[in-house]
N, C-alpha and C positions, 0 to 999 in steps of 0.2 A: 446507584449507577456505577457500574466498574467498566473501565475501558481496558481491554486486553490487546496488547501490542505484540504480535509475533514478529520479530526482527531477524532477518537473515540475508544471505548472499548468495549468488549464482556467477559462475563464470561467463554466463551469458551477457551481462553487464559490459564485459571487456570487449565485446565485438565493436570494432570502430563504426561510430554514428549511430548506435542503438540507444545509448542512454545519455542524459545530460546530468548524470548523477556523480560527476567527479572529473576534474580537470586532468587527473592521472589515475591509473589503477591504483596507486598507493592511497591517494585521497578516498577513491570511490569505497575502497574496502571499509574506511571508517565512517561512512555515512549512516548506515543503521544504528552503529553504536552510539555516534553523536546525537541521533534523533531520540534514542531511548534516555539519554541522560537530559536533552533539553526538555522533554516531555515530564521526566521525574524531577529534575533539580531546577529547571528554568534557564540552564546554560550548560555547555559541556564540561565535563569535569576531568576525565582522563582522556577523552578522545581530543586530537591535537588540533581540531579545527571546528568552526560552525559552518555548517552546510549552507552556502550562499553562492548564487550564480555570478559571474563577473558583471552582470547587469544590476544587480542588487536584489535579486530575488531570493528570499529566504526559504530554507525548507519548510515544508508544511507543519513540521514538529513546531515551529514558531507560533503558528496560527492555533494549533491545537493547545499548546501550553497557555496561550492568552486565554482560550475559552476556558481551560481548567482554573485559571485564576479568577475568572468572573464568576462562573457557575459551580465549579467544584465537582470532582468526581474522583473515585479511586483509580489506580493504575496498576496493572500487572503486566511486566514484560516477559515474553517468553523467548529464550534464544532458540530460534529456528533455523540455525546455521550461519552464525555469525564468523566471519572470518578474523575480525579484530575483537578484543575483549570490550566489554562496556562497564563503567562505572555504576550504571544502575542495576539495581537488585533484578535477577532474572530467575525465571523458572527454567531449569535446565531438562530438556526432554532428550538429550543425547542425540541432537541432529547435526549433520555434517553440511557444510555448504554445498550448493548443487554445482555441477560441472555444466559445461557448454551444451547447449541442446543440439548442436551439430555432432555431438559424439553419440554412440548408439545408446547410452543410457544417462540420462541427465540427472535423476534422482534414484539411485539403486534401490533405496529401502523405503520408497513411498508407502507401502501398506504399512511397514512397521510404524512410521513416523504417524500415519493416520491412527493406529491403533492406540499409540501412547498419547496422542492429543486428544482423543475421544475419552480416555480415562480421566485425563485431566479437566476436560471440559465438563464431564459429569459431576466431578467432585467440587465444581464452584457453587458456593452458597447463594449467590446472587440471583434474584428473580429477573434482572433486566441487565443485559450485556450489550455493550458495543464492542465489536472485534474489527481492529485495523490491520495494518501491516506496513512494514518498510522493508523493500528489498529493491535495490537498483536492477534496472533490466525487467522488471515485473510485467510491464505492458507486453513484452516480446513474449514471455513464457505464457502470459494470458492469451495471447493469440495462438501459441502453439497448442495449449490444452483445448481451447475452443474449436479449433480446426481439427485436432484428432479426435474430438468427440462428434464431429459433424454439426456443430452448432454455427448458425451464421456469425462471421467473426469480424467485429469492427472495434479496434481499441484506440484509446487516446494516447498521449505523448506527454512527457514533461517538457518537451520542446515546443516552442511556438509553432513550428512547421513540422508536423508528424511525418516521420519517415517511414510510413506504413509499408510501402513497397519494398524497402531494405529489410524490414520486419519479416514480411511474407517471404522473402527469399531465404532468409535465416531458418524459418519455420520449415518450408519446403526441404531444406538440406537436412535439417533435424528429423523429420519424418523419413526421409529416404535412408539416413543412417540407421535408423531403427526398424527399416524395412516394413513401413507403414504408409498408408495413404489417408487422405482426408476422410474421417468418418469411421476408420477402422476400429476406434476405441469406443464406439457407441455403447453404453452400457458397462464399459470397463474404465472407470474413471482414473483408479490407481495406475492402470497401463499408461494412460494420456500422460500422467505426471511423470511417470518414470521415464518415459521416452523424451517429452518436450517440455517439461515443467520446471519448478523450482521448489525447494523444501518448504517455502512459507505456505505454498498452496495446501498440501495435505495437512500442515499444522492448523491453519485457520479452518479447514473443512473438519477435520476431526474435533477440534474444540468445539465448533458450532453444533456437529451431530450430537457429541455428548451432552451439551448444556440443554439443547432442545429436548432430548429423551429424559432429561431430569426435571422438565417442566419450565425451563427458563424461556423468556422471550429474547430473541437475538436479532441485533441488527448488524449487519455487514457495512462497516464504516469504510466506504471508499467507492471508487468508479468501476472502470471496465476489468480491473483486476478482480473485484469481488463479483462481477457477474460470472467471470471465470470459475469462481469458488462455488457460486450458486449453482452452475451448470454441473459441477463435480457432484455437488449433493443430490441433485435431482437425478443424475445419472447412476448413484449409488442407492437410489430408491428412497431417498429422505423427502418425505412430502409434507413435513410439518410447515406450519406459517412461518415465513422468513420475510425479512424487510432489507433494503439496500437503501443507505443514505449517503448522498454525495453533494458535491458543489455544483453550482450554476456553471462553473467554468468547465467541468467535464460534461454536463448534459448540454452546453451550447456546441461542444466540440464533437459530440457523438450523438447525432441527431435522432438515432434510432434506439436510445437508451430505454424510453419508455416502452416501445414494442417489445425489446429483449426482456425486460422485466416481466411483462405481461406473459411472455411465451414460458419464461420460468417460474411463473406464479410466485413473483415477489412484488410486495409492496415497494414502491418508490417514493422516497422523500428527497427533493432537491432544494438546497438552501443556497440564497444569494446573500453574502454577508455585506454587500453595499460598499465594497472596496473602491468602486469609482466616486464616492463622496469624498475622498480623502487626496490630499496631494502629498502623498508619500511614495517612495520608490518602491518600497516592498509592496504595497498593494496595488501600485499601477502595474507592476510586473505580472501580478497575477490577472489583472484585467486584460493584459497583453498576450495572455495565453500561455505563460510559463508555469511550470509545476502542476497547476490545476488542482492536485489532490495527493493525498498520502498521509500516513501517520494518524489515521482515523479522522482527518480534517473535516470531511464531509459529515460524518456521524456526529462529531462534537459541535459542530456549528448548528445542527438541527436542535441541540438542547438550550440554546440561547433564546429566551424569549424577545419577542419583537421590540419590547420597551428596553432591553439591554444591549441591542445590536451596536448602538453609538458607543456604549461603554467598552464593547468588545473591541471596536476599531481603536479606541484610545488604548486599550491594553495591548494591542498589536505593536502600537507605537513603542510602547514602554517595554516589551519584550524585545523588539528589534534594537532599541537602543542598547539594552543591556547586553544582547549578543554583538554590539559593535557594529550594528548596520543603521547609518544616519539616514534622515529623510531624503537626503539628495542621492543616496545609494552609494555613498563612499564608506567602505568597510574599514575597520580598523587593520593593523597590521596582521594580527593572529587571525583574523577571519579568513577561512579558507574558501577557494573557488570550487564550490560544490553545492549540487542539489539533487534531490531525490526524484525518482520517476515515478 
């Protein structure tokens, strides 16, 4: 099993109140880079911070890393528009960060990104792939793409209270700036990305399409952001079997997720890691609705056998301690106030 993690950024995340992915723009830019390092090495190496919210909720990368230490899997990180470099080894597909969706063009080279990612996905030798993502602001761009495609659009949030109306206003402004209305990109998925998406979306979609064409089984590891990718693929005419695996935290927050997956002909797997069984701030914050998903968390949790879920929770505590996150939520001085969306 290989987990592929496209990591990128979009200026959309800098819009006030959109993302919980950073206490400041400077910190937010480092979040995907730090996520990649945590997944690869177990802790940040060159990134100046550990992504963790002020309340003690760690980035989903901590959970995904814990799963890796329990069940084991290979990792490939793809630079899908990083603003800051990462110490993790990456596949470079020559992708730039995305711009604000409220500008006329959010991802100018969406088609080219998709084509390069398609070639990379087709070259992967594995028969089973989990494809995740880390991109602050990604639920807003997911809403943008779904709206542009004319798909019923409900998205989750890294925040306990989802600022969905703010996100809708941003998307409406973005569509207007691109001279589009909801549904205008039906059957034109890369036009939707170009107008109101982010560079991680065509990267994930291209890798997935290429891998499916080469005969691999692909699971999109994530929540509503992966629903947007699945919609892109279906609008591109990709009709191969496709799965989405997410967390119970996303499924509980997005009540129509099962119906959406049925509409897109995607098998849905929802995993509850049982975090409510532990008295640890990191797990308590997930149960309270923070973070919910990201960095392939839901997909990798689905790999944990029932008999090892308690061991996984133990390992989450170990990883959090390594990252400087105590059981009571007291971070060490070098731990940054930062979470992914």
